[in-house]
DRENVEX-834612 format. One record per residue (C-alpha): x, y, z. Coordinates in steps of 0.25 Angstrom, whole numbers, plus 2048, in hexadecimal, padded with zeros to 3 digits. Layout:
BEGIN
XYZ/...
//
This chain:
BEGIN
A42ACBD15/A36AD3D0D/A39ADAD00/A3BAE9D02/A31AF3CFE/A3CAF9CF4/A3CAEBCEE/A2DAEBCEC/A2DAF9CE6/A38AF5CDD/A31AE9CD8/A24AEFCD5/A2BAFACCD/A33AF0CC6/A27AEACBE/A24AF7CB8/A26AF8CA9/A32B00CA4/A2FB0FCA1/A2EB0FC92/A2CB1EC8E/A1EB1CC88/A18B14C94/A1FB1DC9E/A13B23CA4/A0CB15CA7/A19B10CAE/A1AB1DCB6/A0CB1DCBA/A0DB0ECBE/A1AB11CC6/A14B1ECCD/A09B16CD3/A12B0ACD7/A1BB13CDE/A11B1CCE5/A13B15CF2/A09B0CCF9/A0BB01D04/A0DAF5CFA/A04AEDD02/A00AE3CF7/A0FAE0CF2/A13ADED00/A08AD4D03/A0CACCCF7/A1BACCCFB/A17AC9D0A/A0EABDD06/A18AB7CFD/A22AB7D08/A19AB2D12/A15AA6D0A/A23AA2D08/A26AA9CFB/A2FAB5CF7/A2CAC3CF6/A35AC4CEA/A2DABACE3/A20AC1CE6/A25ACFCE3/A20AD0CD4/A12ACCCDA/A13AD7CE5/A17AE1CDA/A0BADDCD2/A01ADFCDD/A06AEDCDF/A04AF0CD1/9F6AECCD1/9F4AF4CDE/9FAB00CD8/9F2B00CCB/9E5AFFCD3/9E9B0BCDB/9ECB13CCE/9DEB0FCC9/9D7B11CD6/9DCB20CD6/9D7B23CC8/9CCB2ECC7/9C2B23CC2/9C4B1BCCF/9C8B22CDC/9CEB2FCD6/9D9B31CE0/9E4B3BCDE/9EEB36CE8/9F3B28CEB/9FEB25CF6/A01B34CF7/A03B36CE8/9FBB3ACDC/9F3B2ECD6/9F8B28CC9/9EEB2ECC0/9F1B3CCC6/9FFB3BCC2/9FEB33CB5/9F0B35CB1/9E4B2CCB1/9E7B24CA4/9F5B21CA8/9F1B1DCB6/9E7B13CB1/9F2B0DCA8/9FCB0DCB3/9F2B05CBB/9EFAFCCB0/9FEAFACAD/A01AF6CBC/9F5AECCBC/9FBAE5CB0/A09AE6CB5/A05ADFCC2/A02AD3CBA/A0EAD4CB1/A16AD4CBE/A0FAC8CC4/A12AC0CB7/A20AC6CB5/A2CABDCB2/A31AC2CC0/A25ABECC7/A25AB0CC0/A34AAECC3/A31AB0CD2/A24AA9CD3/A21AA1CC7/A16AA3CBD/A0CA9BCC4/A0DAA4CD0/A0DAB1CC7/A00AACCC1/9F9AA9CCE/9FEAB7CD3/9F9ABECC6/9EBAB7CC8/9EAABBCD6/9EEACACD3/9E4ACBCC7/9D8AC5CCF/9DBACECDB/9DDADBCD2/9D1AD9CC9/9C2AD9CC9/9C1ACFCD4/9CBAD7CDC/9D1AE5CDD/9C9AEACD0/9BCAE4CD5/9BEAEBCE3/9C1AF8CDC/9B4AF7CD4/9ACAF4CE1/9B3B00CE7/9AFB09CDB/9A1B04CDB/99FB06CEA/9A1B15CE9/995B1ECEE/98FB11CF4/98EB0CD02/993AFED02/995AF4D0E/9A2AF0D15/9A1AE2D0E/9A0AE9D01/9ADAF1D04/9B4AE4D08/9B1ADDCFB/9B6AE9CF3/9C3AEACFC/9C6ADBCFB/9C6ADDCEC/9CCAEBCEB/9D7AEBCF5/9D7ADDCFB/9D8AD5CED/9E6ADBCEA/9EBAD9CF8/9E6ACACF7/9EEAC9CE9/9FAACFCF0/9FAAC5CFB/9F7AB9CF2/A01ABDCE8/A0CABCCF3/A06AAECF6/A07AA9CE8/A15AAECE6/A19AA6CF3/A11A99CEF/A08A9ACFB/9FEA90CFF/9EFA91CFF/9EEA94D0E/9F9A9FD0D/9F1AA5D01/9E4AA5D09/9EBAACD15/9F1AB6D0B/9E3AB9D05/9DCABBD12/9E7AC4D17/9E6ACCD0A/9D6ACDD0C/9D7AD2D1A/9E2ADCD18/9DCAE1D0B/9CEAE4D12/9D5AEAD1E/9DEAF3D15/9D1AF8D0E/9CAAFBD1B/9D6B03D20/9D7B0AD13/9C8B0FD15/9CCB13D23/9D8B1BD1E/9CFB22D14/9C8B28D20/9D3B29D2B/9E0B2CD24/9E4B39D1C/9E9B3BD0E/9F7B3ED12/9F8B30D18/9F1B28D0E/9F7B2FD02/9E9B30CFB/9DCB38CFE/9D4B33D0A/9C5B32D0A/9C4B2DCFC/9BAB22D00/9B1B2DD05/9B3B36CF9/9AFB2ACF0/9A3B26CF8/9A8B18CFB/9A4B0FD07/9B0B0BD0F/9B2B03D1B/9B3B0FD24/9A6B15D1F/99FB08D21/9A6B03D2E/9ADB0ED34/9BBB10D38/9BBB07D45/9B5AFBD3E/9BFAFDD32/9CAAFCD3C/9C5AF0D42/9C3AE9D35/9D1AEDD30/9D7AE7D3D/9CFADAD3C/9D3AD8D2D/9E1ADBD31/9E1AD0D3C/9DAAC6D32/9E5AC9D28/9F0AC6D32/9E9AB9D37/9E8AB4D28/9F7AB4D29/9F7AA9D34/9F9A9ED29/A08AA3D27/A10A9FD33/A1AAAAD32/A1EAB6D29/A11ABDD29/A14AC9D32/A17AD2D26/A09AD0D21/A02AD1D2F/A09ADED31/A05AE3D23/9F6AE0D27/9F8AE8D34/9FEAF4D2C/9F3AF4D22/9E9AF5D2D/9F0B00D34/9F5B08D28/9F2B17D27/9F3B18D18/
//
């Protein structure tokens, strides 16, 4: 039986530092964004692949918490005035609107470092062994850094006010969005001691759903509404960014997201059973409206 959503939420918050009076603002800002809602896609992927590869979700739980901390920090920084300058996230004021820009920057930094403290924690080591913790930490740092998520963000920023190709966008999105999804899947595999074939299948699944996710995201920025998304729509147009929709049109975007979803599902064929949850997740991400 899969771990409950409540167990995941409790685990994520359990790694927060105690609220000492003099650092209370930092901890409150970290907690604010960690508890602001969201689909928890990345930690769910970590847990699902750990289970699929014959491991336990309990052992992979610290890795799952760490990936959500990285994702949350990236959203805090992404919303800052120097980046996307967004006032709303998941239907709530963004972190810097509540705590101020300086505190938001520091809260993001604190979540980033807490992620690696969590991967290398005594709890994670007791469940997985230090060798697996080191492997997970290396994957996470690589996928979150300049060759992964950060690199994708730089490409995104430097693509504003420019017309770029769909191939350019795909490179950007494989880094900005896909790299952290890949880390989530592979960390689950690492926890379970998966073999090379299983890891390659997990990586391909991640690449496909990551790119499909971003294509759908671009579509929702056009066809959805602010109440549904919980954030302003049309921000890509306002920031003069090329998107899959502006380059390819909505119909082609639907075709590509559907093809990528099918490829993601096909990549799971190396697993004789137990992959239904991941197949269903790929379809839900394709069909989501927020």
